[in-house]
C-alpha positions as CSV (number, residue, x, y, z in Angstrom):
1,M,0.1,-0.2,0.0
2,E,1.4,3.2,-1.3
3,F,1.1,6.5,1.0
4,D,-1.0,9.2,-0.2
5,K,0.9,12.3,0.7
6,S,-1.5,14.4,-1.5
7,Q,-3.9,14.1,1.6
8,L,-1.8,15.1,4.3
9,M,-0.3,17.7,2.2
10,R,-4.0,19.4,0.8
11,G,-4.2,20.3,5.4
12,T,-1.3,22.2,5.6
13,L,-1.3,24.1,2.3
14,E,-4.2,26.6,3.8
15,G,-1.6,27.7,6.4
16,C,1.5,27.8,4.3
17,I,-0.1,30.0,1.9
18,L,-1.6,32.7,4.8
19,K,2.2,32.7,6.0
20,V,3.2,33.8,2.4
21,I,0.6,36.3,1.8
22,S,1.0,37.3,5.6
23,R,4.7,38.9,4.4
24,K,3.7,40.5,1.5
25,T,0.5,41.4,-0.9
26,T,1.0,39.0,-3.5
27,Y,0.0,37.4,-6.6
28,G,-1.0,33.6,-7.6
29,Y,1.5,32.9,-9.6
30,E,4.3,34.1,-7.1
31,I,2.6,31.9,-4.3
32,L,2.8,29.2,-6.8
33,E,6.5,29.5,-7.1
34,Y,7.4,30.3,-3.5
35,L,5.4,26.9,-2.9
36,K,7.4,25.0,-5.2
37,K,11.1,27.0,-4.3
38,H,10.5,25.8,-0.7
39,G,9.3,22.1,-1.2
40,F,5.9,22.1,-2.2
41,S,7.0,20.7,-6.0
42,D,3.8,18.8,-6.9
43,I,2.0,21.9,-6.7
44,S,-0.2,23.2,-9.4
45,E,-2.6,25.9,-10.1
46,G,-5.4,24.1,-10.0
47,T,-4.8,23.0,-6.7
48,L,-3.4,26.4,-5.6
49,Y,-6.9,28.5,-7.2
50,P,-9.5,26.7,-5.6
51,L,-7.6,27.4,-1.8
52,L,-7.2,31.0,-2.8
53,L,-11.0,31.0,-3.4
54,R,-11.7,28.9,-0.6
55,L,-9.7,31.4,2.2
56,E,-11.5,34.0,0.3
57,K,-14.8,33.1,0.8
58,Q,-14.0,32.4,4.5
59,G,-12.8,36.1,4.8
60,N,-9.1,35.0,5.6
61,I,-7.9,36.8,2.7
62,E,-9.0,39.3,0.1
63,S,-8.1,39.9,-3.5
64,S,-7.7,43.6,-5.7
65,L,-7.2,43.5,-9.2
66,L,-3.9,46.0,-9.4
67,P,-1.4,47.0,-12.3
68,S,1.5,44.8,-13.4
69,P,4.6,46.0,-14.9
70,L,4.4,43.2,-17.4
71,G,0.9,43.7,-18.9
72,P,-2.8,43.0,-17.9
73,R,-4.1,43.3,-14.3
74,R,-3.3,40.9,-11.7
75,K,-5.3,39.6,-8.8
76,Y,-3.3,40.3,-5.4
77,Y,-4.3,38.7,-2.8
78,S,-3.2,40.4,1.1
79,I,-4.0,38.7,4.4
80,T,-7.2,39.9,6.5
81,E,-7.2,40.4,10.3
82,K,-9.5,37.2,10.6
83,G,-6.8,35.3,8.4
84,M,-4.0,36.5,10.8
85,E,-5.8,34.9,13.9
86,Y,-6.3,31.9,11.7
87,L,-2.8,31.9,10.9
88,L,-2.0,31.9,14.4
89,E,-3.9,29.5,15.2
90,F,-2.5,27.2,12.3
91,E,0.9,27.9,13.6
92,L,0.3,26.8,17.3
93,C,-1.4,23.5,16.1
94,W,1.3,22.9,13.5
95,N,4.2,23.3,16.0
96,A,2.5,20.7,18.6
97,L,1.5,18.5,16.2
98,S,5.2,18.1,14.5
99,K,6.6,18.4,18.1
100,N,4.4,15.2,18.8
101,V,4.6,13.5,15.6
102,G,8.3,13.9,15.8
103,K,8.3,12.2,19.1
104,I,6.4,9.4,18.2
105,I,8.4,8.9,15.0
106,D,11.8,9.5,16.5
107,G,11.0,6.7,18.9
108,G,10.1,9.4,21.8
109,E,10.4,8.3,25.5
110,K,10.4,4.4,26.5
111,D,7.0,3.6,27.9
112,E,7.0,2.3,31.6
């Protein structure tokens, strides 16, 4: 049986996308390239854009069409206050989860 890493990745992408957008107002292709550069090599536009739409519908990000230096206007995304709260909660949960999973995978403390 092969492990389906896509299910695990989908669960973390929203938080990672919010983190990228929290650093600066940015557009979809730039987010996609950033994620690919940082290890999400399998992500595609077909994965990213529905997540951006979902985050926007939830009120975690907002978008606006702004001029592009290279042609037509682009849809830029920025994080909202609600999105910042969601991101903080994601980071707290992710840190606790990764710490606990690491303990188990590494053998952790011996059971008594």
